[in-house]
C-alpha positions as CSV (number, residue, x, y, z in Angstrom):
1,X,-19.9,-4.7,-6.0
2,X,-21.0,-5.2,-2.3
3,X,-22.0,-2.1,-0.6
4,X,-21.3,-0.8,2.9
5,X,-23.5,1.9,4.4
6,X,-21.6,4.4,6.6
7,X,-23.6,6.5,8.9
8,X,-22.1,9.6,10.5
9,X,-23.7,10.4,13.8
10,X,-23.3,13.9,15.3
11,X,-24.0,13.2,18.9
12,X,-22.3,11.7,22.0
13,X,-21.9,7.9,22.1
14,X,-25.1,6.2,23.5
15,X,-24.9,5.3,27.1
16,X,-25.1,1.8,28.4
17,X,-28.6,0.3,28.0
18,X,-29.6,3.1,25.6
19,X,-31.6,1.9,22.6
20,X,-29.4,2.1,19.5
21,X,-31.2,-0.2,17.1
22,X,-28.9,-3.1,16.4
23,X,-27.3,-3.4,19.8
24,X,-28.3,-2.3,23.3
25,X,-24.8,-1.6,24.6
26,X,-22.4,1.3,24.5
27,X,-20.5,1.0,21.2
28,X,-17.0,2.2,20.3
29,X,-16.6,5.4,18.2
30,X,-16.9,3.2,15.2
31,X,-19.1,0.1,15.1
32,X,-19.5,-2.4,12.3
33,X,-22.5,-4.6,12.0
34,X,-21.5,-7.3,9.4
35,X,-24.9,-8.7,8.8
36,X,-26.4,-5.3,8.1
37,X,-23.4,-4.0,6.1
38,X,-23.5,-1.0,8.3
39,X,-20.8,1.1,9.9
40,X,-21.9,3.7,12.5
41,X,-19.3,6.4,13.2
42,X,-20.0,8.4,16.3
43,X,-18.3,11.8,15.7
44,X,-19.7,13.5,18.9
45,X,-21.2,17.0,19.2
46,X,-20.9,19.0,16.0
47,X,-19.4,22.0,17.9
48,X,-16.5,19.9,19.1
49,X,-15.5,18.6,15.7
50,X,-12.3,19.4,13.9
51,X,-10.5,17.7,11.0
52,X,-7.9,16.0,13.2
53,X,-10.6,14.4,15.4
54,X,-12.6,13.3,12.4
55,X,-9.6,11.6,10.8
56,X,-8.7,9.8,14.0
57,X,-12.3,8.5,14.6
58,X,-12.8,7.3,11.0
59,X,-9.4,5.8,10.9
60,X,-10.1,3.7,14.0
61,X,-12.6,1.5,12.2
62,X,-11.4,-2.0,11.4
63,X,-11.1,-1.3,7.7
64,X,-8.8,-4.3,7.1
65,X,-11.7,-6.6,7.8
66,X,-14.5,-4.7,6.0
67,X,-14.8,-6.4,2.7
68,X,-17.3,-4.1,0.8
69,X,-16.0,-2.4,-2.3
70,X,-18.6,0.4,-2.5
71,X,-19.5,2.8,0.3
72,X,-22.7,4.8,0.6
73,X,-21.7,7.6,2.9
74,X,-24.7,9.0,4.9
75,X,-23.6,12.4,6.0
76,X,-26.4,13.2,8.3
77,X,-26.0,16.8,9.5
78,X,-22.3,16.9,8.6
79,X,-22.3,19.7,6.0
80,X,-18.8,21.1,6.4
81,X,-16.9,20.4,3.2
82,X,-13.5,20.0,5.0
83,X,-14.9,17.5,7.5
84,X,-16.6,15.6,4.7
85,X,-13.3,15.6,2.8
86,X,-11.6,14.2,5.9
87,X,-14.1,11.4,6.2
88,X,-13.8,10.5,2.5
89,X,-10.0,10.6,2.6
90,X,-9.7,8.3,5.6
91,X,-12.2,5.8,4.2
92,X,-10.3,5.4,0.9
93,X,-6.8,5.6,2.3
94,X,-7.5,3.1,5.1
95,X,-9.0,0.7,2.5
96,X,-5.7,0.5,0.5
97,X,-4.2,-2.8,1.4
98,X,-0.9,-4.0,-0.1
99,X,-1.4,-7.8,-0.2
100,X,-0.6,-8.6,-3.8
101,X,2.0,-11.2,-2.7
102,X,-0.6,-13.2,-0.7
103,X,-1.8,-16.1,-2.7
104,X,-5.4,-15.7,-1.6
105,X,-5.7,-11.9,-1.8
106,X,-6.9,-11.6,-5.4
107,X,-4.5,-8.6,-5.7
108,X,-6.9,-6.6,-3.6
109,X,-4.8,-3.5,-3.3
110,X,-7.8,-1.1,-3.3
111,X,-10.8,-2.4,-1.4
112,X,-13.2,0.6,-1.6
113,X,-13.5,1.5,-5.3
114,X,-16.5,3.9,-5.1
115,X,-17.9,6.3,-2.6
116,X,-21.4,7.8,-3.1
117,X,-22.9,10.5,-0.8
118,X,-26.4,10.7,0.7
119,X,-27.5,13.5,0.7
120,X,-25.3,15.1,-2.0
121,X,-21.8,16.0,-0.9
122,X,-21.1,19.7,-0.1
123,X,-20.5,21.8,-3.2
124,X,-17.1,22.9,-1.8
125,X,-15.8,19.4,-1.5
126,X,-13.7,18.7,-4.6
127,X,-13.8,15.0,-4.9
128,X,-12.0,14.9,-8.3
129,X,-8.9,16.6,-6.8
130,X,-8.9,14.5,-3.7
131,X,-9.4,11.2,-5.5
132,X,-6.5,11.9,-8.0
133,X,-4.2,12.7,-5.1
134,X,-5.2,9.5,-3.3
135,X,-4.5,7.6,-6.5
136,X,-1.0,9.0,-6.5
137,X,-0.6,8.0,-2.8
138,X,-1.6,4.5,-3.7
139,X,0.9,4.5,-6.6
140,X,3.6,5.6,-4.2
141,X,2.8,2.9,-1.6
142,X,2.7,0.2,-4.3
143,X,6.1,0.9,-5.7
144,X,7.8,1.4,-2.3
145,X,6.2,-1.8,-0.9
146,X,7.1,-3.9,-4.0
147,X,10.1,-6.1,-4.3
148,X,13.4,-4.3,-4.9
149,X,14.2,-6.7,-7.7
150,X,11.2,-5.3,-9.6
151,X,11.4,-1.6,-8.6
152,X,14.9,-0.8,-9.7
153,X,16.3,2.3,-11.4
154,X,15.3,1.1,-14.8
155,X,11.7,0.5,-13.8
156,X,11.4,3.9,-12.2
157,X,12.7,5.4,-15.4
158,X,9.9,3.6,-17.3
159,X,7.3,4.9,-14.8
160,X,8.6,8.5,-15.5
161,X,8.6,8.0,-19.2
162,X,5.0,6.7,-19.1
163,X,3.9,9.9,-17.3
164,X,5.6,12.0,-20.0
165,X,3.5,10.1,-22.6
166,X,0.3,10.9,-20.6
167,X,0.9,14.6,-20.3
168,X,2.6,16.7,-23.1
169,X,3.8,19.3,-20.5
170,X,5.9,16.7,-18.7
171,X,9.3,15.9,-20.1
172,X,11.8,13.3,-19.0
173,X,15.6,13.3,-19.3
174,X,17.7,10.4,-18.1
175,X,21.4,10.8,-17.1
176,X,22.8,7.4,-17.4
177,X,26.1,6.2,-15.8
178,X,28.2,7.3,-18.8
179,X,26.7,10.8,-18.8
180,X,26.9,11.0,-15.0
181,X,30.7,10.3,-15.2
182,X,31.1,13.1,-17.8
183,X,29.2,15.4,-15.5
184,X,31.5,14.5,-12.5
185,X,28.8,12.7,-10.4
186,X,31.4,10.6,-8.6
187,X,29.2,10.3,-5.5
188,X,26.2,8.8,-7.3
189,X,28.4,6.4,-9.3
190,X,30.3,5.3,-6.2
191,X,27.2,4.3,-4.4
192,X,26.0,2.3,-7.4
193,X,29.4,0.9,-8.3
194,X,28.6,-2.7,-7.3
195,X,25.4,-2.9,-9.4
196,X,27.1,-1.1,-12.3
197,X,29.8,-3.7,-12.4
198,X,27.9,-6.9,-11.6
199,X,24.2,-6.4,-12.4
200,X,22.0,-5.9,-15.5
201,X,21.6,-2.4,-16.9
202,X,18.2,-1.9,-15.2
203,X,20.0,-1.8,-11.8
204,X,22.7,0.7,-13.0
205,X,22.8,4.1,-11.2
206,X,21.2,7.0,-13.0
207,X,19.6,10.4,-12.4
208,X,16.2,11.2,-13.8
209,X,15.0,14.7,-14.4
210,X,11.3,15.4,-14.9
211,X,10.0,18.8,-15.8
212,X,6.5,20.1,-15.8
213,X,5.7,23.5,-17.4
214,X,2.4,25.3,-17.0
215,X,0.4,26.4,-20.0
216,X,1.7,30.0,-19.8
217,X,5.3,28.8,-19.7
218,X,4.7,26.4,-22.5
219,X,3.4,29.2,-24.7
220,X,5.9,32.0,-23.8
221,X,8.9,30.1,-22.3
222,X,8.7,32.4,-19.4
223,X,7.7,31.6,-15.8
224,X,7.5,33.4,-12.5
225,X,7.7,30.3,-10.3
226,X,10.2,27.5,-10.5
227,X,10.5,24.8,-7.8
228,X,12.7,21.7,-7.8
229,X,11.7,18.5,-6.0
230,X,14.6,16.1,-5.3
231,X,14.2,12.5,-4.1
232,X,16.7,10.0,-2.7
233,X,16.2,6.8,-4.7
234,X,18.3,4.0,-3.1
235,X,16.4,1.1,-4.6
236,X,17.9,-1.2,-2.1
237,X,20.4,-0.5,0.7
238,X,22.6,-3.3,2.1
239,X,24.7,-0.7,3.8
240,X,27.6,-1.5,1.4
241,X,30.8,-2.6,3.0
242,X,29.5,-1.2,6.3
243,X,26.9,-4.0,6.1
244,X,23.6,-3.6,7.9
245,X,22.5,-6.3,10.4
246,X,19.8,-8.4,8.9
247,X,17.0,-6.8,11.0
248,X,17.9,-3.3,9.8
249,X,18.1,-4.5,6.2
250,X,14.7,-6.1,6.1
251,X,12.8,-3.0,5.0
252,X,15.5,-1.4,2.9
253,X,13.5,-1.7,-0.3
254,X,11.9,1.4,1.1
255,X,15.1,3.5,0.8
256,X,13.8,4.9,-2.5
257,X,10.8,6.5,-0.8
258,X,12.0,10.1,-1.5
259,X,12.3,9.4,-5.2
260,X,8.9,7.5,-5.2
261,X,7.3,10.6,-3.6
262,X,8.7,12.9,-6.3
263,X,7.5,10.4,-9.0
264,X,4.1,10.2,-7.4
265,X,3.7,13.9,-7.2
266,X,4.3,14.0,-10.9
267,X,1.7,11.4,-11.4
268,X,-0.8,13.7,-9.6
269,X,0.4,16.7,-11.6
270,X,-0.3,14.7,-14.9
271,X,-4.0,14.6,-13.9
272,X,-4.4,17.9,-12.0
273,X,-2.7,20.5,-14.2
274,X,-5.7,22.8,-13.9
275,X,-5.1,23.2,-10.2
276,X,-1.6,24.5,-10.6
277,X,-0.4,28.0,-11.5
278,X,-0.2,28.4,-15.2
279,X,3.2,30.2,-15.0
280,X,5.0,27.5,-12.9
281,X,7.9,25.2,-13.8
282,X,8.4,22.1,-11.7
283,X,11.6,20.2,-11.9
284,X,11.8,16.7,-10.3
285,X,15.1,15.0,-9.9
286,X,15.5,11.4,-8.7
287,X,19.0,10.1,-7.8
288,X,18.8,6.3,-8.3
289,X,21.2,3.7,-7.2
290,X,21.4,0.4,-5.4
291,X,23.9,0.3,-2.5
292,X,25.2,-3.2,-3.0
293,X,27.8,-5.3,-1.3
294,X,30.7,-6.8,-3.1
295,X,34.2,-6.4,-4.5
296,X,33.3,-3.3,-6.5
297,X,31.6,-1.5,-3.6
298,X,33.0,1.9,-2.6
299,X,35.0,1.9,0.6
300,X,35.3,3.9,3.9
301,X,38.2,6.2,3.5
302,X,37.6,6.8,-0.2
303,X,37.6,10.5,-1.4
304,X,34.9,11.3,-4.0
305,X,34.4,14.5,-6.0
306,X,30.8,15.6,-6.2
307,X,29.4,17.3,-9.3
308,X,30.0,20.8,-7.9
309,X,33.7,20.0,-7.4
310,X,33.6,19.5,-3.6
311,X,35.7,16.6,-2.4
312,X,34.1,14.2,0.1
313,X,35.7,11.8,2.5
314,X,33.6,8.7,2.9
315,X,33.2,7.7,6.5
316,X,30.4,5.1,6.5
317,X,29.1,3.5,3.3
318,X,25.7,3.1,5.0
319,X,25.4,6.9,4.8
320,X,25.0,6.7,1.1
321,X,21.8,8.7,0.7
322,X,23.4,12.0,1.4
323,X,26.1,11.2,-1.3
324,X,23.5,10.7,-4.1
325,X,21.7,13.8,-2.9
326,X,24.9,15.8,-3.0
327,X,25.1,15.1,-6.8
328,X,21.4,15.7,-7.2
329,X,21.4,19.0,-5.4
330,X,24.6,20.0,-7.3
331,X,22.8,19.2,-10.6
332,X,19.7,21.3,-9.6
333,X,22.1,24.2,-8.7
334,X,23.8,23.9,-12.1
335,X,20.6,24.2,-14.1
336,X,20.5,27.1,-16.6
337,X,16.9,27.9,-15.4
338,X,17.9,27.9,-11.7
339,X,14.9,27.2,-9.4
340,X,13.9,29.7,-6.8
341,X,12.8,26.9,-4.5
342,X,14.0,23.4,-3.8
343,X,12.6,20.6,-1.5
344,X,14.4,17.4,-1.1
345,X,13.0,14.3,0.5
346,X,14.9,11.3,1.8
347,X,14.6,8.4,4.2
348,X,18.0,9.6,5.4
349,X,18.7,8.8,9.1
350,X,17.8,6.7,12.0
351,X,18.6,9.7,14.0
352,X,15.5,11.5,12.9
353,X,13.4,8.4,13.8
354,X,14.9,8.4,17.3
355,X,14.0,12.1,17.6
356,X,10.6,12.4,16.0
357,X,9.4,8.8,15.7
358,X,6.7,8.1,13.1
359,X,4.8,11.3,13.9
360,X,6.7,13.9,11.9
361,X,9.4,14.5,9.4
362,X,12.4,16.7,10.2
363,X,12.6,19.9,8.2
364,X,15.9,21.7,7.8
365,X,16.4,24.9,5.7
366,X,18.5,27.8,4.6
367,X,15.4,30.1,4.4
368,X,12.9,30.4,7.2
369,X,10.2,32.1,5.1
370,X,10.1,29.2,2.6
371,X,10.3,26.7,5.4
372,X,7.2,28.2,7.1
373,X,5.4,28.0,3.7
374,X,6.3,24.3,3.4
375,X,5.3,23.5,6.9
376,X,1.9,25.3,6.5
377,X,1.2,23.4,3.3
378,X,1.9,20.0,4.9
379,X,0.0,20.9,8.1
380,X,-3.1,21.7,6.1
381,X,-3.0,18.2,4.8
382,X,-2.4,16.6,8.2
383,X,1.2,15.8,7.5
384,X,3.5,16.9,10.3
385,X,6.9,18.6,9.8
386,X,9.1,19.8,12.7
387,X,11.8,22.4,12.2
388,X,15.3,21.1,13.1
389,X,18.2,23.6,13.4
390,X,21.3,23.7,11.2
391,X,23.7,25.3,13.6
392,X,26.9,26.3,11.8
393,X,28.9,24.7,14.6
394,X,27.9,21.3,13.2
395,X,30.0,21.9,10.2
396,X,33.1,21.8,12.4
397,X,32.4,18.1,13.1
398,X,32.6,17.4,9.3
399,X,36.1,18.7,8.9
400,X,38.4,16.3,7.0
401,X,42.1,16.1,7.0
402,X,42.2,14.7,3.4
403,X,39.2,16.2,1.7
404,X,37.0,19.3,1.7
405,X,34.4,17.7,3.9
406,X,33.5,14.4,5.6
407,X,30.1,13.2,4.6
408,X,28.9,12.1,8.1
409,X,29.5,12.2,11.8
410,X,28.1,10.1,14.6
411,X,26.1,12.8,16.4
412,X,23.8,14.5,15.8
413,X,23.5,12.6,12.5
414,X,20.3,14.0,11.1
415,X,21.5,17.6,11.6
416,X,25.0,16.9,10.3
417,X,23.4,15.4,7.2
418,X,21.5,18.6,6.7
419,X,24.7,20.7,7.1
420,X,26.4,18.4,4.6
421,X,23.6,18.7,2.0
422,X,23.5,22.5,2.4
423,X,27.1,22.6,0.9
424,X,25.6,21.5,-2.5
425,X,22.8,23.9,-2.7
426,X,23.3,27.2,-4.5
427,X,23.0,30.0,-2.0
428,X,20.4,31.7,-4.2
429,X,18.0,28.8,-3.9
430,X,15.5,28.7,-1.0
431,X,15.9,25.1,0.1
432,X,14.1,22.8,2.6
433,X,15.4,19.3,3.4
434,X,12.9,16.8,4.6
435,X,14.2,13.7,6.5
436,X,11.2,11.3,6.1
437,X,12.8,8.2,7.5
438,X,10.2,7.9,10.3
439,X,7.1,8.8,8.4
440,X,7.7,7.4,4.9
441,X,7.7,3.8,5.9
442,X,6.2,2.8,9.3
443,X,6.7,-0.2,11.4
444,X,3.2,-0.3,13.0
445,X,-0.2,0.5,11.6
446,X,-0.8,4.2,11.7
447,X,-3.4,6.9,11.2
448,X,-3.2,7.0,7.4
449,X,-2.0,3.6,6.5
450,X,-0.9,0.1,7.6
451,X,2.6,-1.1,8.3
452,X,4.8,-0.2,5.3
453,X,4.8,2.6,2.9
454,X,2.6,5.6,3.7
455,X,2.8,8.0,0.7
456,X,3.8,10.8,3.1
457,X,4.5,14.0,1.3
458,X,2.4,13.6,-1.8
459,X,-0.5,15.6,-0.3
460,X,1.7,18.2,1.3
461,X,3.8,18.8,-1.9
462,X,0.7,19.1,-4.1
463,X,-0.7,21.6,-1.7
464,X,2.6,23.5,-1.7
465,X,2.6,23.6,-5.5
466,X,-0.9,24.9,-5.6
467,X,0.0,27.7,-3.2
468,X,3.0,29.0,-5.0
């Protein structure tokens, strides 16, 4: 392994002409000297430091073009565990490159493979926890960025089943198309109708339920905490008969990011059970389908019956995500062990991207207390959520002359989607809907990752689970 030495300097940037060793000019906040295998990171005065600033400075280094696979991190006087954690996290996350389809890449998906500390890292910095969470973020990015022909519903099912083999406290149940029909999941089956008719079984729609039970629950079958995590898993979205323009279809392999996030959280859980409450039950539900285009596709004007019995008028086949979530949320609400909490994640609307960009996800809720807890857990991990309102007046825009409800409206689409989804959540469940369309898959290089999948939500959800 080739080694890069990273020096953290707790002082102002040197002025012009000031002696700095390798160069006699004012450097940027991060400066890489290739011949010396040295990266100097100028953090500024110690009293001015905070986690956000440290993340931004370390992220600004040209990690794409730093080829070393091992880092020796010279901490200097930086002894604060949270700040050291921020440096470590940014080094590893910004060295994750998805270039396995490049013929000359050598499948170099993780560049930095080892980080050592000089002097020893602070005792309060839990490198084991942080590294396992980062591994799950990498997993999330890999499957979202990969070809939709490979990452289909059947492959996601295999990933889930492999996690169950790794951890005896994780169980997997698959509801295939036949079982979904018996349960009345017309919305899920309608979205996946074209693949069900004309593609191999690995592309067929299905719902996957994963459950994790803590040690106390496993022994006594009792639990005091039960949370459901629900993910939209549209493995490819053509828009259906309301076909997307080519430019909007280009990145639609990413429309399963919500499901990938739920799966990746379970991959972290499999390795970090000791960090979770021992009386917790976690239910993960992934609603998986490909929104294809063809003679078997569902149609605008169709009326579908969701699992909870609500009839839905289809307005736009390109608003398919809220349909599969309707059945997923209905399923969660029907569980014998009904969860107290539920968080769903979905790359749901362009509306939220237009509103919040790639800076924050929109958070909608039926319970402000739980919403505040979710926002706090994500904020502590540097993942931004912004509370969006679900005014009851929006429901009037979803009135249908032929069904119980229309599934979408033109404006404001993100909020109408939240109002629609709320219809399928049992009123006893404290629920937060996260529209991650802007943050789950980004169009330009960002703070945490490069263009493409980010793994947003893995850190925040793990922090939430720990705090319950």
